[in-house]
Structure formats: structure tokens, C-alpha cells
C-alpha positions as CSV (number, residue, x, y, z in Angstrom):
1,M,0.2,0.2,0.1
2,M,1.3,3.5,-1.4
3,L,-0.3,6.5,1.2
4,E,0.3,10.2,-0.3
5,R,0.4,12.8,2.2
6,R,0.7,16.9,1.4
7,G,0.9,19.9,3.9
8,D,-1.7,22.2,1.4
9,G,-2.8,22.5,-2.3
10,V,-3.9,18.8,-4.0
11,I,-1.3,16.9,-6.0
12,E,-2.5,18.1,-9.3
13,D,-1.2,21.5,-8.5
14,G,2.5,20.1,-8.8
15,G,4.5,20.4,-5.7
16,E,6.5,18.5,-2.8
17,G,5.1,15.8,0.1
18,E,5.6,12.7,1.6
19,L,4.6,8.8,-0.2
20,T,4.3,6.3,2.3
21,I,4.9,2.5,1.8
22,Q,3.5,0.4,3.8
23,G,3.1,-3.5,4.1
24,G,3.9,-6.5,1.7
25,T,4.1,-10.0,1.9
26,G,6.4,-12.4,4.3
27,K,9.1,-10.5,5.6
28,Y,8.1,-7.6,4.7
29,A,4.8,-7.8,5.8
30,S,5.5,-4.9,8.8
31,M,7.5,-2.8,6.7
32,E,6.9,1.0,6.4
33,H,9.2,4.0,4.8
34,A,8.6,7.3,4.0
35,C,9.9,8.9,1.0
36,P,9.8,12.7,-0.3
37,Y,8.6,13.7,-3.7
38,V,8.4,16.6,-6.1
39,A,5.2,16.2,-8.5
40,S,5.6,18.8,-11.8
41,Q,2.2,19.2,-13.9
42,L,2.5,18.1,-17.8
43,P,0.1,19.2,-20.8
44,D,-3.0,17.0,-21.6
45,R,-3.0,16.1,-17.7
46,R,-0.2,13.8,-16.9
47,M,2.3,14.1,-14.4
48,I,5.4,13.2,-13.5
49,V,6.1,12.4,-10.2
50,K,10.2,12.1,-8.4
51,A,10.4,10.2,-5.0
52,A,13.8,9.4,-3.0
53,C,13.3,6.0,-1.2
54,N,16.5,4.7,0.1
């Protein structure tokens, strides 16, 4: 599961936020990790999202 959190606005406006990856199966079932991201709006309602998950 992946959750997206923003301090303000909506992702369609672009900007920064945080993705939280939770769960999985087997040994990854209790995994949780937060990753910062930057979203950029493109023409024709397309979007680029760059995340740095280490």
C-alpha cells in the first residue's frame, strides 16, 4: 500500500509531499518507509512524480 500526504493543496497542482509505503507479504509484511517526492504537472493532464526512497 502507498499513501500520499501533502501539507497543502492537491497533487494536481504539483509541488512536494511524502509517500508512505506500508506492508507487503512475508518478511516485508511489517515494512513501513516514508519517501519525499516532487510532482510536476505536464500538458494534457499528465504528471511526473520523482520520489527518493532509500
